[in-house]
PDB file as gemmi writes it, atoms N, CA and C in Angstrom:
CRYST1    1.000    1.000    1.000  90.00  90.00  90.00 P 1                      
ATOM      1  N   MET A   1     -21.039   1.855  -2.312  1.00  0.00           N  
ATOM      2  CA  MET A   1     -20.342   2.026  -1.051  1.00  0.00           C  
ATOM      3  C   MET A   1     -18.852   1.757  -1.202  1.00  0.00           C  
ATOM      4  N   LEU A   2     -18.513   0.727  -1.950  1.00  0.00           N  
ATOM      5  CA  LEU A   2     -17.106   0.393  -2.110  1.00  0.00           C  
ATOM      6  C   LEU A   2     -16.343   1.490  -2.842  1.00  0.00           C  
ATOM      7  N   GLU A   3     -17.000   2.126  -3.807  1.00  0.00           N  
ATOM      8  CA  GLU A   3     -16.304   3.183  -4.549  1.00  0.00           C  
ATOM      9  C   GLU A   3     -16.029   4.405  -3.686  1.00  0.00           C  
ATOM     10  N   THR A   4     -16.764   4.578  -2.598  1.00  0.00           N  
ATOM     11  CA  THR A   4     -16.508   5.686  -1.680  1.00  0.00           C  
ATOM     12  C   THR A   4     -15.127   5.568  -1.062  1.00  0.00           C  
ATOM     13  N   TRP A   5     -14.675   4.359  -0.792  1.00  0.00           N  
ATOM     14  CA  TRP A   5     -13.384   4.156  -0.142  1.00  0.00           C  
ATOM     15  C   TRP A   5     -12.218   4.347  -1.094  1.00  0.00           C  
ATOM     16  N   LEU A   6     -12.489   4.437  -2.384  1.00  0.00           N  
ATOM     17  CA  LEU A   6     -11.398   4.709  -3.326  1.00  0.00           C  
ATOM     18  C   LEU A   6     -10.828   6.109  -3.146  1.00  0.00           C  
ATOM     19  N   ILE A   7     -11.641   7.039  -2.677  1.00  0.00           N  
ATOM     20  CA  ILE A   7     -11.186   8.418  -2.501  1.00  0.00           C  
ATOM     21  C   ILE A   7     -10.056   8.510  -1.476  1.00  0.00           C  
ATOM     22  N   PRO A   8     -10.244   8.031  -0.224  1.00  0.00           N  
ATOM     23  CA  PRO A   8      -9.123   8.153   0.721  1.00  0.00           C  
ATOM     24  C   PRO A   8      -7.946   7.249   0.371  1.00  0.00           C  
ATOM     25  N   ILE A   9      -8.221   6.123  -0.266  1.00  0.00           N  
ATOM     26  CA  ILE A   9      -7.125   5.232  -0.660  1.00  0.00           C  
ATOM     27  C   ILE A   9      -6.211   5.937  -1.661  1.00  0.00           C  
ATOM     28  N   CYS A  10      -6.799   6.507  -2.688  1.00  0.00           N  
ATOM     29  CA  CYS A  10      -5.997   7.206  -3.702  1.00  0.00           C  
ATOM     30  C   CYS A  10      -5.345   8.459  -3.131  1.00  0.00           C  
ATOM     31  N   LEU A  11      -6.071   9.182  -2.295  1.00  0.00           N  
ATOM     32  CA  LEU A  11      -5.504  10.385  -1.696  1.00  0.00           C  
ATOM     33  C   LEU A  11      -4.268  10.066  -0.857  1.00  0.00           C  
ATOM     34  N   PHE A  12      -4.351   9.037  -0.021  1.00  0.00           N  
ATOM     35  CA  PHE A  12      -3.241   8.748   0.875  1.00  0.00           C  
ATOM     36  C   PHE A  12      -1.971   8.430   0.120  1.00  0.00           C  
ATOM     37  N   TRP A  13      -2.043   7.543  -0.843  1.00  0.00           N  
ATOM     38  CA  TRP A  13      -0.808   7.123  -1.515  1.00  0.00           C  
ATOM     39  C   TRP A  13      -0.227   8.244  -2.366  1.00  0.00           C  
ATOM     40  N   GLY A  14      -1.078   9.060  -2.966  1.00  0.00           N  
ATOM     41  CA  GLY A  14      -0.567  10.205  -3.721  1.00  0.00           C  
ATOM     42  C   GLY A  14       0.069  11.252  -2.827  1.00  0.00           C  
ATOM     43  N   ILE A  15      -0.593  11.568  -1.722  1.00  0.00           N  
ATOM     44  CA  ILE A  15      -0.064  12.575  -0.804  1.00  0.00           C  
ATOM     45  C   ILE A  15       1.206  12.075  -0.116  1.00  0.00           C  
ATOM     46  N   SER A  16       1.231  10.789   0.250  1.00  0.00           N  
ATOM     47  CA  SER A  16       2.440  10.279   0.908  1.00  0.00           C  
ATOM     48  C   SER A  16       3.626  10.271  -0.043  1.00  0.00           C  
ATOM     49  N   ALA A  17       3.384  10.025  -1.332  1.00  0.00           N  
ATOM     50  CA  ALA A  17       4.475  10.094  -2.306  1.00  0.00           C  
ATOM     51  C   ALA A  17       5.016  11.513  -2.404  1.00  0.00           C  
ATOM     52  N   LEU A  18       4.129  12.492  -2.402  1.00  0.00           N  
ATOM     53  CA  LEU A  18       4.579  13.886  -2.429  1.00  0.00           C  
ATOM     54  C   LEU A  18       5.257  14.273  -1.125  1.00  0.00           C  
ATOM     55  N   TYR A  19       4.734  13.800  -0.015  1.00  0.00           N  
ATOM     56  CA  TYR A  19       5.263  14.161   1.301  1.00  0.00           C  
ATOM     57  C   TYR A  19       6.686  13.637   1.481  1.00  0.00           C  
ATOM     58  N   PHE A  20       6.900  12.385   1.137  1.00  0.00           N  
ATOM     59  CA  PHE A  20       8.235  11.802   1.323  1.00  0.00           C  
ATOM     60  C   PHE A  20       9.168  12.087   0.153  1.00  0.00           C  
ATOM     61  N   GLY A  21       8.665  12.066  -1.048  1.00  0.00           N  
ATOM     62  CA  GLY A  21       9.516  12.270  -2.217  1.00  0.00           C  
ATOM     63  C   GLY A  21       9.729  13.731  -2.552  1.00  0.00           C  
ATOM     64  N   GLY A  22       8.633  14.467  -2.683  1.00  0.00           N  
ATOM     65  CA  GLY A  22       8.715  15.857  -3.104  1.00  0.00           C  
ATOM     66  C   GLY A  22       9.186  16.804  -2.025  1.00  0.00           C  
ATOM     67  N   LEU A  23       8.730  16.606  -0.809  1.00  0.00           N  
ATOM     68  CA  LEU A  23       9.107  17.496   0.275  1.00  0.00           C  
ATOM     69  C   LEU A  23      10.346  17.032   1.027  1.00  0.00           C  
ATOM     70  N   GLY A  24      10.776  15.806   0.777  1.00  0.00           N  
ATOM     71  CA  GLY A  24      12.029  15.319   1.333  1.00  0.00           C  
ATOM     72  C   GLY A  24      11.986  14.898   2.784  1.00  0.00           C  
ATOM     73  N   HIS A  25      10.819  14.589   3.312  1.00  0.00           N  
ATOM     74  CA  HIS A  25      10.746  14.099   4.690  1.00  0.00           C  
ATOM     75  C   HIS A  25      11.289  12.676   4.754  1.00  0.00           C  
ATOM     76  N   GLU A  26      11.925  12.357   5.867  1.00  0.00           N  
ATOM     77  CA  GLU A  26      12.500  11.026   6.049  1.00  0.00           C  
ATOM     78  C   GLU A  26      12.110  10.469   7.408  1.00  0.00           C  
ATOM     79  N   VAL A  27      12.221   9.144   7.520  1.00  0.00           N  
ATOM     80  CA  VAL A  27      11.919   8.461   8.785  1.00  0.00           C  
ATOM     81  C   VAL A  27      13.231   8.095   9.450  1.00  0.00           C  
ATOM     82  N   LYS A  28      13.314   8.342  10.741  1.00  0.00           N  
ATOM     83  CA  LYS A  28      14.521   8.038  11.489  1.00  0.00           C  
ATOM     84  C   LYS A  28      14.138   7.230  12.728  1.00  0.00           C  
ATOM     85  N   GLY A  29      14.955   6.256  13.082  1.00  0.00           N  
ATOM     86  CA  GLY A  29      14.767   5.528  14.316  1.00  0.00           C  
ATOM     87  C   GLY A  29      13.929   4.268  14.222  1.00  0.00           C  
ATOM     88  N   ALA A  30      13.711   3.754  13.031  1.00  0.00           N  
ATOM     89  CA  ALA A  30      12.953   2.507  12.890  1.00  0.00           C  
ATOM     90  C   ALA A  30      13.576   1.691  11.768  1.00  0.00           C  
ATOM     91  N   SER A  31      13.514   0.366  11.905  1.00  0.00           N  
ATOM     92  CA  SER A  31      14.055  -0.506  10.862  1.00  0.00           C  
ATOM     93  C   SER A  31      13.112  -0.504   9.660  1.00  0.00           C  
ATOM     94  N   GLY A  32      13.503  -1.189   8.610  1.00  0.00           N  
ATOM     95  CA  GLY A  32      12.698  -1.222   7.401  1.00  0.00           C  
ATOM     96  C   GLY A  32      11.323  -1.820   7.612  1.00  0.00           C  
ATOM     97  N   ALA A  33      11.250  -2.902   8.382  1.00  0.00           N  
ATOM     98  CA  ALA A  33       9.957  -3.542   8.644  1.00  0.00           C  
ATOM     99  C   ALA A  33       9.072  -2.631   9.490  1.00  0.00           C  
ATOM    100  N   LEU A  34       9.660  -1.972  10.476  1.00  0.00           N  
ATOM    101  CA  LEU A  34       8.882  -1.058  11.305  1.00  0.00           C  
ATOM    102  C   LEU A  34       8.442   0.171  10.525  1.00  0.00           C  
ATOM    103  N   GLN A  35       9.254   0.608   9.571  1.00  0.00           N  
ATOM    104  CA  GLN A  35       8.833   1.722   8.727  1.00  0.00           C  
ATOM    105  C   GLN A  35       7.625   1.342   7.889  1.00  0.00           C  
ATOM    106  N   PHE A  36       7.611   0.118   7.394  1.00  0.00           N  
ATOM    107  CA  PHE A  36       6.468  -0.355   6.620  1.00  0.00           C  
ATOM    108  C   PHE A  36       5.218  -0.428   7.496  1.00  0.00           C  
ATOM    109  N   ILE A  37       5.357  -0.956   8.696  1.00  0.00           N  
ATOM    110  CA  ILE A  37       4.228  -1.044   9.618  1.00  0.00           C  
ATOM    111  C   ILE A  37       3.749   0.365  10.001  1.00  0.00           C  
ATOM    112  N   GLY A  38       4.684   1.290  10.191  1.00  0.00           N  
ATOM    113  CA  GLY A  38       4.319   2.673  10.497  1.00  0.00           C  
ATOM    114  C   GLY A  38       3.540   3.317   9.361  1.00  0.00           C  
ATOM    115  N   LEU A  39       3.932   3.015   8.125  1.00  0.00           N  
ATOM    116  CA  LEU A  39       3.206   3.554   6.975  1.00  0.00           C  
ATOM    117  C   LEU A  39       1.801   2.976   6.908  1.00  0.00           C  
ATOM    118  N   ILE A  40       1.648   1.700   7.183  1.00  0.00           N  
ATOM    119  CA  ILE A  40       0.320   1.085   7.186  1.00  0.00           C  
ATOM    120  C   ILE A  40      -0.532   1.661   8.320  1.00  0.00           C  
ATOM    121  N   LEU A  41       0.054   1.866   9.501  1.00  0.00           N  
ATOM    122  CA  LEU A  41      -0.685   2.492  10.601  1.00  0.00           C  
ATOM    123  C   LEU A  41      -1.114   3.916  10.247  1.00  0.00           C  
ATOM    124  N   ALA A  42      -0.237   4.658   9.599  1.00  0.00           N  
ATOM    125  CA  ALA A  42      -0.583   6.005   9.165  1.00  0.00           C  
ATOM    126  C   ALA A  42      -1.713   5.970   8.139  1.00  0.00           C  
ATOM    127  N   TYR A  43      -1.676   4.970   7.259  1.00  0.00           N  
ATOM    128  CA  TYR A  43      -2.739   4.797   6.267  1.00  0.00           C  
ATOM    129  C   TYR A  43      -4.078   4.538   6.956  1.00  0.00           C  
ATOM    130  N   VAL A  44      -4.075   3.674   7.958  1.00  0.00           N  
ATOM    131  CA  VAL A  44      -5.307   3.379   8.695  1.00  0.00           C  
ATOM    132  C   VAL A  44      -5.821   4.638   9.400  1.00  0.00           C  
ATOM    133  N   LEU A  45      -4.941   5.384  10.021  1.00  0.00           N  
ATOM    134  CA  LEU A  45      -5.344   6.629  10.685  1.00  0.00           C  
ATOM    135  C   LEU A  45      -5.920   7.626   9.686  1.00  0.00           C  
ATOM    136  N   PHE A  46      -5.315   7.726   8.517  1.00  0.00           N  
ATOM    137  CA  PHE A  46      -5.796   8.647   7.492  1.00  0.00           C  
ATOM    138  C   PHE A  46      -7.198   8.261   7.034  1.00  0.00           C  
ATOM    139  N   VAL A  47      -7.415   6.971   6.808  1.00  0.00           N  
ATOM    140  CA  VAL A  47      -8.736   6.509   6.367  1.00  0.00           C  
ATOM    141  C   VAL A  47      -9.774   6.730   7.462  1.00  0.00           C  
ATOM    142  N   VAL A  48      -9.402   6.532   8.720  1.00  0.00           N  
ATOM    143  CA  VAL A  48     -10.326   6.785   9.831  1.00  0.00           C  
ATOM    144  C   VAL A  48     -10.674   8.268   9.902  1.00  0.00           C  
ATOM    145  N   ILE A  49      -9.682   9.137   9.752  1.00  0.00           N  
ATOM    146  CA  ILE A  49      -9.937  10.580   9.754  1.00  0.00           C  
ATOM    147  C   ILE A  49     -10.894  10.934   8.625  1.00  0.00           C  
ATOM    148  N   TRP A  50     -10.653  10.391   7.438  1.00  0.00           N  
ATOM    149  CA  TRP A  50     -11.514  10.680   6.294  1.00  0.00           C  
ATOM    150  C   TRP A  50     -12.933  10.164   6.536  1.00  0.00           C  
ATOM    151  N   ALA A  51     -13.060   8.958   7.082  1.00  0.00           N  
ATOM    152  CA  ALA A  51     -14.380   8.365   7.305  1.00  0.00           C  
ATOM    153  C   ALA A  51     -15.181   9.155   8.340  1.00  0.00           C  
ATOM    154  N   VAL A  52     -14.520   9.575   9.415  1.00  0.00           N  
ATOM    155  CA  VAL A  52     -15.214  10.354  10.443  1.00  0.00           C  
ATOM    156  C   VAL A  52     -15.642  11.707   9.875  1.00  0.00           C  
ATOM    157  N   ALA A  53     -14.769  12.359   9.136  1.00  0.00           N  
ATOM    158  CA  ALA A  53     -15.119  13.641   8.531  1.00  0.00           C  
ATOM    159  C   ALA A  53     -16.241  13.475   7.509  1.00  0.00           C  
ATOM    160  N   HIS A  54     -16.201  12.422   6.737  1.00  0.00           N  
ATOM    161  CA  HIS A  54     -17.247  12.167   5.729  1.00  0.00           C  
ATOM    162  C   HIS A  54     -18.597  11.915   6.395  1.00  0.00           C  
ATOM    163  N   ARG A  55     -18.568  11.254   7.522  1.00  0.00           N  
ATOM    164  CA  ARG A  55     -19.825  10.902   8.197  1.00  0.00           C  
ATOM    165  C   ARG A  55     -20.447  12.090   8.926  1.00  0.00           C  
ATOM    166  N   TYR A  56     -19.620  12.966   9.502  1.00  0.00           N  
ATOM    167  CA  TYR A  56     -20.160  14.010  10.360  1.00  0.00           C  
ATOM    168  C   TYR A  56     -20.088  15.424   9.790  1.00  0.00           C  
ATOM    169  N   VAL A  57     -19.351  15.657   8.743  1.00  0.00           N  
ATOM    170  CA  VAL A  57     -19.283  16.992   8.143  1.00  0.00           C  
ATOM    171  C   VAL A  57     -20.140  16.980   6.877  1.00  0.00           C  
ATOM    172  N   LEU A  58     -21.166  17.762   6.870  1.00  0.00           N  
ATOM    173  CA  LEU A  58     -22.125  17.854   5.760  1.00  0.00           C  
ATOM    174  C   LEU A  58     -22.666  16.479   5.351  1.00  0.00           C  
ATOM    175  N   PRO A  59     -23.289  15.757   6.284  1.00  0.00           N  
ATOM    176  CA  PRO A  59     -23.793  14.427   5.933  1.00  0.00           C  
ATOM    177  C   PRO A  59     -24.904  14.509   4.882  1.00  0.00           C  
ATOM    178  N   ASP A  60     -25.070  13.444   4.138  1.00  0.00           N  
ATOM    179  CA  ASP A  60     -26.088  13.335   3.087  1.00  0.00           C  
ATOM    180  C   ASP A  60     -25.953  14.421   2.027  1.00  0.00           C  
ATOM    181  N   SER A  61     -24.718  14.745   1.715  1.00  0.00           N  
ATOM    182  CA  SER A  61     -24.458  15.765   0.706  1.00  0.00           C  
ATOM    183  C   SER A  61     -23.234  15.348  -0.109  1.00  0.00           C  
ATOM    184  N   GLY A  62     -23.217  15.755  -1.362  1.00  0.00           N  
ATOM    185  CA  GLY A  62     -22.059  15.472  -2.197  1.00  0.00           C  
ATOM    186  C   GLY A  62     -20.830  16.240  -1.742  1.00  0.00           C  
ATOM    187  N   ALA A  63     -21.059  17.350  -1.048  1.00  0.00           N  
ATOM    188  CA  ALA A  63     -19.943  18.153  -0.556  1.00  0.00           C  
ATOM    189  C   ALA A  63     -19.208  17.464   0.583  1.00  0.00           C  
ATOM    190  N   SER A  64     -19.798  16.426   1.161  1.00  0.00           N  
ATOM    191  CA  SER A  64     -19.115  15.729   2.253  1.00  0.00           C  
ATOM    192  C   SER A  64     -17.849  15.038   1.769  1.00  0.00           C  
ATOM    193  N   TYR A  65     -17.817  14.633   0.493  1.00  0.00           N  
ATOM    194  CA  TYR A  65     -16.610  14.019  -0.065  1.00  0.00           C  
ATOM    195  C   TYR A  65     -15.470  15.033  -0.138  1.00  0.00           C  
ATOM    196  N   VAL A  66     -15.800  16.228  -0.580  1.00  0.00           N  
ATOM    197  CA  VAL A  66     -14.787  17.274  -0.699  1.00  0.00           C  
ATOM    198  C   VAL A  66     -14.332  17.727   0.685  1.00  0.00           C  
ATOM    199  N   ALA A  67     -15.292  17.948   1.581  1.00  0.00           N  
ATOM    200  CA  ALA A  67     -14.949  18.403   2.929  1.00  0.00           C  
ATOM    201  C   ALA A  67     -14.107  17.363   3.658  1.00  0.00           C  
ATOM    202  N   ALA A  68     -14.488  16.103   3.540  1.00  0.00           N  
ATOM    203  CA  ALA A  68     -13.719  15.041   4.199  1.00  0.00           C  
ATOM    204  C   ALA A  68     -12.312  14.959   3.620  1.00  0.00           C  
ATOM    205  N   SER A  69     -12.173  15.123   2.326  1.00  0.00           N  
ATOM    206  CA  SER A  69     -10.858  15.068   1.693  1.00  0.00           C  
ATOM    207  C   SER A  69      -9.980  16.228   2.143  1.00  0.00           C  
ATOM    208  N   VAL A  70     -10.556  17.418   2.213  1.00  0.00           N  
ATOM    209  CA  VAL A  70      -9.784  18.587   2.645  1.00  0.00           C  
ATOM    210  C   VAL A  70      -9.340  18.432   4.101  1.00  0.00           C  
ATOM    211  N   ILE A  71     -10.239  17.978   4.954  1.00  0.00           N  
ATOM    212  CA  ILE A  71      -9.894  17.778   6.362  1.00  0.00           C  
ATOM    213  C   ILE A  71      -8.811  16.717   6.501  1.00  0.00           C  
ATOM    214  N   ALA A  72      -8.941  15.625   5.761  1.00  0.00           N  
ATOM    215  CA  ALA A  72      -7.948  14.549   5.843  1.00  0.00           C  
ATOM    216  C   ALA A  72      -6.588  15.009   5.320  1.00  0.00           C  
ATOM    217  N   ILE A  73      -6.585  15.809   4.271  1.00  0.00           N  
ATOM    218  CA  ILE A  73      -5.314  16.316   3.732  1.00  0.00           C  
ATOM    219  C   ILE A  73      -4.649  17.253   4.737  1.00  0.00           C  
ATOM    220  N   ILE A  74      -5.434  18.087   5.393  1.00  0.00           N  
ATOM    221  CA  ILE A  74      -4.877  19.003   6.386  1.00  0.00           C  
ATOM    222  C   ILE A  74      -4.284  18.225   7.570  1.00  0.00           C  
ATOM    223  N   LEU A  75      -4.946  17.136   7.967  1.00  0.00           N  
ATOM    224  CA  LEU A  75      -4.473  16.345   9.102  1.00  0.00           C  
ATOM    225  C   LEU A  75      -3.509  15.231   8.695  1.00  0.00           C  
ATOM    226  N   PHE A  76      -3.121  15.189   7.439  1.00  0.00           N  
ATOM    227  CA  PHE A  76      -2.205  14.157   6.961  1.00  0.00           C  
ATOM    228  C   PHE A  76      -0.880  14.128   7.724  1.00  0.00           C  
ATOM    229  N   PRO A  77      -0.209  15.269   7.930  1.00  0.00           N  
ATOM    230  CA  PRO A  77       1.057  15.216   8.687  1.00  0.00           C  
ATOM    231  C   PRO A  77       0.889  14.662  10.099  1.00  0.00           C  
ATOM    232  N   VAL A  78      -0.241  14.928  10.726  1.00  0.00           N  
ATOM    233  CA  VAL A  78      -0.497  14.397  12.066  1.00  0.00           C  
ATOM    234  C   VAL A  78      -0.624  12.873  12.007  1.00  0.00           C  
ATOM    235  N   ALA A  79      -1.356  12.368  11.017  1.00  0.00           N  
ATOM    236  CA  ALA A  79      -1.526  10.915  10.876  1.00  0.00           C  
ATOM    237  C   ALA A  79      -0.192  10.234  10.596  1.00  0.00           C  
ATOM    238  N   ILE A  80       0.622  10.829   9.748  1.00  0.00           N  
ATOM    239  CA  ILE A  80       1.925  10.250   9.420  1.00  0.00           C  
ATOM    240  C   ILE A  80       2.822  10.221  10.660  1.00  0.00           C  
ATOM    241  N   ARG A  81       2.911  11.332  11.353  1.00  0.00           N  
ATOM    242  CA  ARG A  81       3.770  11.379  12.542  1.00  0.00           C  
ATOM    243  C   ARG A  81       3.295  10.407  13.614  1.00  0.00           C  
ATOM    244  N   LEU A  82       1.991  10.319  13.818  1.00  0.00           N  
ATOM    245  CA  LEU A  82       1.457   9.408  14.830  1.00  0.00           C  
ATOM    246  C   LEU A  82       1.659   7.951  14.416  1.00  0.00           C  
ATOM    247  N   GLY A  83       1.483   7.651  13.143  1.00  0.00           N  
ATOM    248  CA  GLY A  83       1.695   6.278  12.668  1.00  0.00           C  
ATOM    249  C   GLY A  83       3.117   5.809  12.884  1.00  0.00           C  
ATOM    250  N   TYR A  84       4.085   6.663  12.592  1.00  0.00           N  
ATOM    251  CA  TYR A  84       5.480   6.289  12.792  1.00  0.00           C  
ATOM    252  C   TYR A  84       5.887   6.361  14.264  1.00  0.00           C  
ATOM    253  N   LEU A  85       5.276   7.242  15.016  1.00  0.00           N  
ATOM    254  CA  LEU A  85       5.572   7.326  16.439  1.00  0.00           C  
ATOM    255  C   LEU A  85       5.151   6.050  17.162  1.00  0.00           C  
ATOM    256  N   LEU A  86       4.085   5.415  16.705  1.00  0.00           N  
ATOM    257  CA  LEU A  86       3.610   4.176  17.325  1.00  0.00           C  
ATOM    258  C   LEU A  86       4.608   3.028  17.185  1.00  0.00           C  
ATOM    259  N   VAL A  87       5.466   3.078  16.171  1.00  0.00           N  
ATOM    260  CA  VAL A  87       6.465   2.010  15.984  1.00  0.00           C  
ATOM    261  C   VAL A  87       7.869   2.478  16.341  1.00  0.00           C  
ATOM    262  N   GLY A  88       7.988   3.663  16.906  1.00  0.00           N  
ATOM    263  CA  GLY A  88       9.290   4.136  17.358  1.00  0.00           C  
ATOM    264  C   GLY A  88      10.054   4.955  16.344  1.00  0.00           C  
ATOM    265  N   GLY A  89       9.425   5.343  15.277  1.00  0.00           N  
ATOM    266  CA  GLY A  89      10.083   6.169  14.270  1.00  0.00           C  
ATOM    267  C   GLY A  89       9.776   7.637  14.478  1.00  0.00           C  
ATOM    268  N   ARG A  90      10.532   8.463  13.777  1.00  0.00           N  
ATOM    269  CA  ARG A  90      10.331   9.902  13.868  1.00  0.00           C  
ATOM    270  C   ARG A  90      10.483  10.483  12.470  1.00  0.00           C  
ATOM    271  N   ILE A  91       9.593  11.379  12.113  1.00  0.00           N  
ATOM    272  CA  ILE A  91       9.648  12.041  10.812  1.00  0.00           C  
ATOM    273  C   ILE A  91      10.462  13.319  10.962  1.00  0.00           C  
ATOM    274  N   TYR A  92      11.385  13.525  10.063  1.00  0.00           N  
ATOM    275  CA  TYR A  92      12.136  14.775  10.084  1.00  0.00           C  
ATOM    276  C   TYR A  92      12.435  15.195   8.656  1.00  0.00           C  
ATOM    277  N   ARG A  93      12.763  16.450   8.529  1.00  0.00           N  
ATOM    278  CA  ARG A  93      13.131  16.994   7.230  1.00  0.00           C  
ATOM    279  C   ARG A  93      14.590  17.417   7.314  1.00  0.00           C  
ATOM    280  N   PRO A  94      15.460  16.723   6.572  1.00  0.00           N  
ATOM    281  CA  PRO A  94      16.877  17.073   6.668  1.00  0.00           C  
ATOM    282  C   PRO A  94      17.137  18.497   6.162  1.00  0.00           C  
ATOM    283  N   ALA A  95      18.152  19.094   6.734  1.00  0.00           N  
ATOM    284  CA  ALA A  95      18.510  20.464   6.341  1.00  0.00           C  
ATOM    285  C   ALA A  95      19.023  20.454   4.912  1.00  0.00           C  
ATOM    286  N   MET A  96      18.608  21.455   4.183  1.00  0.00           N  
ATOM    287  CA  MET A  96      19.058  21.608   2.803  1.00  0.00           C  
ATOM    288  C   MET A  96      20.449  22.221   2.788  1.00  0.00           C  
ATOM    289  N   PRO A  97      21.310  21.746   1.904  1.00  0.00           N  
ATOM    290  CA  PRO A  97      22.640  22.364   1.820  1.00  0.00           C  
ATOM    291  C   PRO A  97      22.543  23.771   1.244  1.00  0.00           C  
ATOM    292  N   HIS A  98      23.405  24.611   1.719  1.00  0.00           N  
ATOM    293  CA  HIS A  98      23.373  26.017   1.271  1.00  0.00           C  
ATOM    294  C   HIS A  98      24.114  26.179  -0.001  1.00  0.00           C  
TER     295      HIS A  98                                                      
END                                                                             
């Protein structure tokens, strides 16, 4: 059971690194401590999304891990925005210089 939770844990931190580092999204309107709390809230939301999808999409099947991961990855931007919105932050992507 414990090893099941390694999937969303690893997915979240890898995807968030790509989301903020690779895609260049930034947080605006929150202090450093609130940004950290927003990231933890987003992490909790992501794990909840993954757990609900794992439980109700293709239950009692090995494919439920894949389906839950795909659903959680698709809803990742929603979890991130909601997590930061709860602490007063906003996610934006700065304009690229021409």
